[in-house]
C-alpha positions as CSV (number, residue, x, y, z in Angstrom):
1,M,0.0,0.0,0.0
2,D,1.3,3.4,-0.9
3,Q,2.1,5.7,2.0
4,P,0.4,9.1,2.2
5,K,2.6,11.8,0.7
6,A,2.6,13.6,4.0
7,D,4.5,10.7,5.5
8,L,7.2,10.9,2.9
9,K,8.0,14.5,3.6
10,P,11.3,14.8,5.5
11,R,10.9,16.1,9.0
12,R,12.2,19.6,9.7
13,R,15.2,19.5,11.9
14,V,14.9,21.5,15.1
15,S,17.7,24.1,15.4
16,L,20.2,23.9,18.2
17,M,19.0,27.2,19.5
18,R,15.3,26.1,19.6
19,R,16.3,22.9,21.4
20,F,18.2,24.9,24.0
21,F,15.3,27.3,24.7
22,D,12.8,24.4,24.9
23,S,15.0,22.5,27.4
24,E,14.4,22.7,31.2
25,A,18.1,23.6,31.7
26,S,18.1,26.7,29.5
27,G,16.8,29.1,32.2
28,G,19.3,28.0,34.8
29,M,22.2,28.0,32.3
30,I,21.3,31.6,31.2
31,L,21.2,32.7,34.8
32,M,24.6,31.1,35.5
33,G,26.1,32.9,32.5
34,V,24.5,36.2,33.5
35,T,26.0,35.8,37.0
36,V,29.5,35.3,35.6
37,V,29.0,38.4,33.3
38,A,27.8,40.5,36.3
39,L,30.8,39.4,38.4
40,A,33.1,40.2,35.5
41,A,31.5,43.7,35.0
42,A,31.8,44.5,38.7
43,N,35.5,43.7,38.7
44,S,36.5,45.3,35.4
45,P,37.3,48.8,34.2
46,L,33.5,49.0,33.5
47,A,32.7,48.6,37.2
48,D,32.1,52.4,37.8
49,T,29.7,52.5,34.8
50,Y,28.0,49.3,35.9
51,F,27.1,50.6,39.4
52,A,26.4,54.2,38.2
53,V,23.8,52.9,35.7
54,L,22.1,50.9,38.4
55,K,21.9,54.0,40.6
56,T,20.6,56.3,37.9
57,Y,17.1,57.7,38.6
58,V,14.4,57.4,36.0
59,F,10.9,58.7,36.8
60,G,11.5,58.8,40.5
61,L,13.1,55.4,40.9
62,S,16.6,54.1,40.4
63,V,17.2,51.6,37.6
64,L,17.9,49.0,40.3
65,H,14.6,49.8,42.0
66,W,12.7,49.6,38.6
67,I,14.2,46.1,38.2
68,N,13.6,44.9,41.7
69,D,10.1,46.5,42.2
70,A,8.6,46.6,38.7
71,L,10.2,43.8,36.6
72,M,10.1,41.4,39.6
73,A,6.4,42.2,40.1
74,V,6.0,40.4,36.7
75,F,8.1,37.5,38.1
76,F,5.8,37.3,41.1
77,L,2.8,37.5,38.9
78,L,4.0,34.3,37.1
79,V,4.8,32.7,40.5
80,G,1.3,33.5,41.7
81,L,-0.3,32.0,38.5
82,E,1.8,28.8,39.0
83,I,0.8,28.6,42.6
84,K,-2.9,29.0,41.8
85,R,-2.9,26.6,38.9
86,E,-1.0,23.9,40.9
87,M,-3.3,24.3,44.0
88,L,-6.6,24.2,42.0
89,D,-5.8,21.9,39.1
90,G,-2.3,20.5,39.3
91,Q,0.2,18.5,41.4
92,L,-0.9,20.3,44.6
93,S,-4.7,20.0,44.0
94,T,-5.2,17.3,46.7
95,W,-4.0,17.1,50.3
96,P,-2.1,13.7,49.8
97,R,-0.1,15.5,47.0
98,R,0.6,18.5,49.2
99,I,1.8,16.7,52.3
100,L,5.3,15.6,51.3
101,P,6.4,18.8,49.4
102,G,4.6,20.9,52.1
103,V,6.4,19.3,55.0
104,A,9.7,19.4,53.0
105,A,9.2,23.1,52.2
106,L,8.5,23.9,55.9
107,G,11.7,22.1,57.0
108,G,13.6,23.9,54.2
109,M,12.5,27.2,55.6
110,V,12.7,26.6,59.4
111,V,16.2,24.9,59.6
112,P,18.1,27.4,57.4
113,A,16.6,30.3,59.4
114,L,17.7,28.8,62.7
115,I,21.2,28.1,61.4
116,Y,21.5,31.7,60.2
117,L,20.2,33.1,63.5
118,A,22.6,30.9,65.5
119,I,25.6,32.2,63.6
120,T,24.6,35.9,63.6
121,W,22.9,36.1,67.0
122,N,25.6,38.3,68.5
123,E,25.1,40.8,65.6
124,P,21.7,42.4,66.1
125,Q,21.9,44.4,62.9
126,L,22.1,41.1,60.9
127,R,19.1,39.4,62.4
128,N,16.8,40.9,59.8
129,G,18.4,38.7,57.2
130,W,17.1,35.4,58.7
131,A,14.9,34.7,55.7
132,I,17.7,35.0,53.1
133,P,18.7,31.3,53.1
134,T,15.1,30.0,53.2
135,A,14.5,30.3,49.5
136,T,15.1,27.9,46.6
137,D,15.8,28.9,43.0
138,I,13.7,26.6,40.9
139,A,15.4,27.6,37.6
140,F,18.9,26.6,38.8
141,A,17.7,23.5,40.6
142,L,15.7,22.1,37.6
143,G,18.6,23.1,35.3
144,V,20.9,20.7,37.3
145,L,18.2,18.0,37.1
146,A,17.8,18.5,33.4
147,V,21.6,18.1,32.9
148,L,21.4,14.7,34.7
149,G,18.6,13.6,32.3
150,S,17.1,10.1,32.9
151,R,19.4,9.4,35.9
152,V,16.7,11.2,38.0
153,P,13.2,9.9,37.9
154,T,10.4,12.2,36.7
155,T,8.7,11.9,40.1
156,L,11.6,13.6,41.8
157,K,11.4,16.5,39.3
158,I,7.7,16.8,40.1
159,F,8.4,16.7,43.8
160,L,11.1,19.4,43.5
161,T,8.8,21.6,41.4
162,A,5.9,21.2,43.9
163,L,8.3,21.9,46.8
164,A,9.7,25.0,45.1
165,I,6.2,26.3,44.5
166,L,5.3,26.0,48.1
167,D,8.7,27.5,49.0
168,D,7.8,30.5,46.9
169,L,4.5,30.7,48.7
170,G,6.3,30.8,52.0
171,A,8.7,33.5,50.7
172,I,5.7,35.6,49.6
173,I,4.2,35.3,53.1
174,I,7.5,36.2,54.7
175,I,7.9,39.3,52.5
176,A,4.3,40.4,53.2
177,V,4.6,39.9,57.0
178,F,8.2,40.7,57.9
179,Y,9.4,43.1,55.2
180,T,6.6,45.7,55.3
181,S,7.0,49.1,57.0
182,G,5.7,52.7,57.0
183,L,2.2,51.8,55.9
184,S,0.1,54.4,54.2
185,L,-3.6,53.8,54.9
186,T,-4.7,55.9,52.0
187,M,-2.7,54.0,49.5
188,L,-3.7,50.7,51.1
189,G,-7.3,51.7,50.7
190,A,-6.8,52.5,47.0
191,A,-5.1,49.1,46.6
192,A,-8.0,47.4,48.3
193,L,-10.4,49.1,45.9
194,C,-8.4,47.7,43.0
195,L,-8.6,44.2,44.5
196,V,-12.4,44.6,44.7
197,V,-12.5,45.5,41.0
198,L,-10.3,42.5,40.1
199,V,-12.5,40.1,42.2
200,A,-15.6,41.6,40.5
201,F,-14.1,40.9,37.0
202,N,-13.5,37.3,38.1
203,R,-17.1,36.9,39.6
204,F,-18.7,38.3,36.4
205,N,-16.7,35.8,34.2
206,V,-14.6,38.5,32.5
207,T,-12.2,36.4,30.5
208,T,-10.4,39.1,28.5
209,L,-7.0,39.8,30.0
210,V,-6.7,43.5,29.2
211,P,-9.0,44.7,32.1
212,Y,-7.1,42.6,34.6
213,L,-3.7,43.9,33.4
214,V,-4.8,47.6,33.4
215,V,-6.2,47.4,36.9
216,G,-3.2,45.3,37.9
217,A,-0.8,48.1,36.8
218,I,-2.8,50.6,38.9
219,L,-2.7,48.2,41.8
220,W,1.1,48.0,41.5
221,F,1.4,51.8,41.8
222,F,-0.8,52.0,44.9
223,V,1.0,49.0,46.6
224,L,4.4,50.6,45.7
225,K,3.3,53.8,47.6
226,S,1.6,51.9,50.5
227,G,4.7,50.5,52.2
228,I,4.1,46.9,51.2
229,H,6.6,45.6,48.7
230,A,5.3,46.3,45.2
231,T,6.0,42.8,43.9
232,L,3.1,41.5,46.1
233,A,0.8,43.3,43.7
234,G,1.8,40.7,41.1
235,V,0.7,37.9,43.4
236,A,-2.6,39.6,44.2
237,L,-3.3,40.1,40.5
238,A,-2.5,36.4,39.8
239,L,-5.0,35.2,42.3
240,S,-7.8,37.1,40.5
241,I,-7.1,35.7,37.1
242,P,-9.8,33.1,36.2
243,L,-8.6,29.5,35.8
244,Q,-11.8,28.5,34.0
245,P,-12.1,29.3,30.2
246,H,-14.9,31.2,28.6
247,P,-18.2,29.2,28.6
248,K,-18.0,28.9,24.8
249,K,-14.5,27.3,25.0
250,T,-13.8,23.9,26.4
251,K,-10.1,23.5,26.5
252,A,-8.3,24.4,29.8
253,E,-5.5,26.0,27.8
254,D,-8.0,28.7,26.7
255,S,-8.5,30.0,30.2
256,P,-7.1,33.5,31.0
257,L,-4.7,32.0,33.6
258,H,-3.2,29.5,31.2
259,R,-2.9,32.1,28.4
260,L,-1.2,34.7,30.6
261,E,1.1,32.1,32.2
262,H,2.2,30.8,28.8
263,A,2.7,34.4,27.5
264,L,4.8,35.4,30.6
265,Q,7.0,32.3,30.9
266,P,9.6,33.1,28.1
267,W,9.8,36.7,29.1
268,V,10.4,35.9,32.8
269,A,12.9,33.1,32.1
270,Y,14.9,34.7,29.3
271,A,14.6,38.4,30.1
272,I,13.4,39.4,33.6
273,I,15.3,36.9,35.7
274,P,18.6,37.4,33.7
275,I,18.2,41.2,34.0
276,F,17.6,40.8,37.8
277,G,20.6,38.5,38.0
278,F,22.9,40.8,36.1
279,A,21.8,43.8,38.2
280,N,22.1,42.1,41.6
281,A,24.9,39.6,41.3
282,G,27.7,42.1,40.6
283,L,30.1,41.9,43.5
284,P,33.5,43.6,43.8
285,L,36.0,40.9,44.7
286,S,39.0,43.2,45.4
287,G,40.1,43.1,49.0
288,L,38.2,39.9,49.9
289,S,40.0,37.7,52.3
290,F,39.4,34.3,53.8
291,D,38.4,36.0,57.1
292,Y,35.8,38.0,55.3
293,L,34.3,34.9,53.8
294,L,33.9,33.5,57.4
295,A,32.3,36.7,58.7
296,P,28.9,36.0,60.4
297,L,26.7,37.3,57.6
298,P,28.1,35.4,54.5
299,L,28.8,32.3,56.7
300,G,25.3,32.3,58.1
301,I,23.7,32.5,54.6
302,A,26.1,30.0,53.1
303,L,25.6,27.4,55.8
304,G,21.9,28.1,56.0
305,L,21.6,27.3,52.3
306,F,24.0,24.4,52.1
307,L,23.5,22.7,55.5
308,G,20.1,24.1,56.5
309,K,18.3,23.4,53.3
310,Q,19.5,19.8,52.9
311,L,18.8,19.0,56.6
312,G,15.4,20.7,56.7
313,V,14.1,19.2,53.4
314,F,15.5,15.7,53.9
315,V,14.9,15.2,57.6
316,F,11.4,16.6,57.5
317,S,10.6,14.5,54.4
318,E,11.9,11.3,56.1
319,L,9.8,12.0,59.2
320,A,6.7,12.4,57.1
321,I,7.5,9.1,55.3
322,R,8.4,7.2,58.5
323,L,5.3,8.5,60.3
324,N,3.2,7.2,57.3
325,L,2.0,10.7,56.5
326,A,3.3,10.5,52.9
327,D,5.1,8.2,50.5
328,M,8.4,8.6,48.8
329,P,8.2,9.7,45.1
330,A,7.8,6.5,43.1
331,G,10.9,4.9,41.7
332,A,13.3,7.1,43.7
333,S,15.9,6.0,46.2
334,R,16.6,7.8,49.5
335,A,20.0,8.8,48.1
336,Q,18.3,10.5,45.2
337,C,15.9,12.2,47.6
338,Y,18.9,13.4,49.5
339,G,20.5,14.8,46.3
340,V,17.3,16.7,45.5
341,A,17.4,18.1,49.1
342,L,20.9,19.3,48.4
343,L,19.7,21.1,45.2
344,C,17.1,23.0,47.3
345,G,20.1,24.9,48.8
346,I,20.5,26.8,45.5
347,G,18.9,30.0,46.6
348,F,20.1,32.6,44.1
349,T,17.2,34.7,42.8
350,M,14.8,34.8,45.7
351,S,17.7,34.9,48.3
352,L,19.2,37.9,46.6
353,F,15.8,39.5,46.4
354,I,15.1,39.0,50.1
355,G,18.6,40.2,50.9
356,A,17.8,43.5,49.2
357,L,14.7,43.8,51.3
358,A,16.6,42.9,54.5
359,F,19.4,45.3,54.0
360,P,18.2,48.2,51.9
361,D,20.7,50.8,50.9
362,Q,23.4,49.0,52.9
363,E,26.1,48.2,50.3
364,D,28.5,46.5,52.6
365,L,25.9,44.1,54.0
366,M,24.5,43.5,50.5
367,N,27.9,42.6,49.2
368,A,28.3,40.1,52.1
369,T,24.9,38.8,51.3
370,K,25.9,38.1,47.7
371,I,29.0,36.3,48.8
372,G,27.0,34.1,51.1
373,V,24.3,33.3,48.5
374,L,26.9,32.5,45.8
375,M,28.9,30.3,48.2
376,G,25.9,28.4,49.5
377,S,24.3,28.0,46.1
378,A,27.5,26.8,44.4
379,L,28.2,24.3,47.1
380,S,24.6,23.0,47.0
381,A,24.6,22.7,43.2
382,L,27.9,20.9,43.1
383,A,27.1,18.5,45.9
384,G,23.6,17.8,44.6
385,Y,25.0,17.0,41.1
386,L,27.6,14.6,42.5
387,V,25.2,12.8,44.8
388,L,22.5,12.4,42.0
389,S,25.2,11.3,39.6
390,L,26.4,8.5,41.9
391,A,23.1,7.6,43.6
392,P,21.3,4.3,42.8
393,R,18.4,4.8,40.4
394,E,15.9,2.4,41.9
395,R,14.2,2.7,45.2
396,P,14.9,-0.3,47.5
397,L,11.5,-0.5,49.1
398,K,8.0,-0.5,47.6
399,P,5.5,2.0,49.0
400,S,2.9,0.6,51.4
401,R,0.1,2.4,49.4
402,P,0.0,4.2,46.0
403,A,2.5,7.0,45.9
404,A,1.4,10.6,45.6
405,Y,3.8,11.2,42.7
406,N,3.4,8.5,40.1
């Protein structure tokens, strides 16, 4: 029988660049490259220009503030969309699926904070940075897993993604509760009115994105002036975007939430996060000594990320499994779970962001924060990669009941 002509057509080869941008590792690799470029710029003849541009004021805010307050609001909008989707219609939509990553995320926030406070306790001016080592950079962590390929079961990637989403939710709560000051009731009232309008859009089944985005931009301005960090406006906007599609459309991908999430993902991964990394990772290395690396602030952050994250995530996960509250991800060994716990110590983006909130306009402390984040993240990435490369690929014991991640 003759084959259809369509079957005889040669398949178009996907370009190397397209394959790179479609891979899970691409975002993490770009962020790594941008970090190296930022460090090079901060220690080159262009250093004065690099820092001067970041301090240049445009429309009342410095370039650095525009990046950290405006561009990162878009990042938090995407984070909020992912949290809502996963909670309502994804891997976190049921309590059995939430227990293991939820317990792991809790341990991954509590233990690093305690280690940081233990090391910096005699320095009261440093205590405000306790939340810096509590965050996980999902782009970096998934980038490492992608490089490992089939050596890591898909269930562990799902577990890490779910954990990181809950970790981001914890970071959002921390920012809202602990890094808010000088509240303006007038601006808060205006922001609340914007939220009422957004909720009304949702209730009346408005599925066009433009009204949400216009009111969201106004909401961002009022939140910026209210004393609450402006990025939280992105989360509030995300929670108002409908997950259900228009009644005349049946596909979930047609919902406003899915459409906005898919539109934002490439911009956040390949523009906003790299710009943030370039603006915040620049660190002058001249004059650094071994003693400086062991100062309380960088040491507290580095050990919080490297030791605190792995202990918190792995030990809390083990307790949940041994107490029969949750099952291990299907097909994963405990060594592989430990390797993923190590990767959770890659804090980069959110850690630098929280550091900027903890020590605003304090250049020396922010430089020390960058050192701690870079040390802790690098150690965690290297150790996690080595453990996962050498770990057995099969889990020795079968679960007593169906696993939550299969």
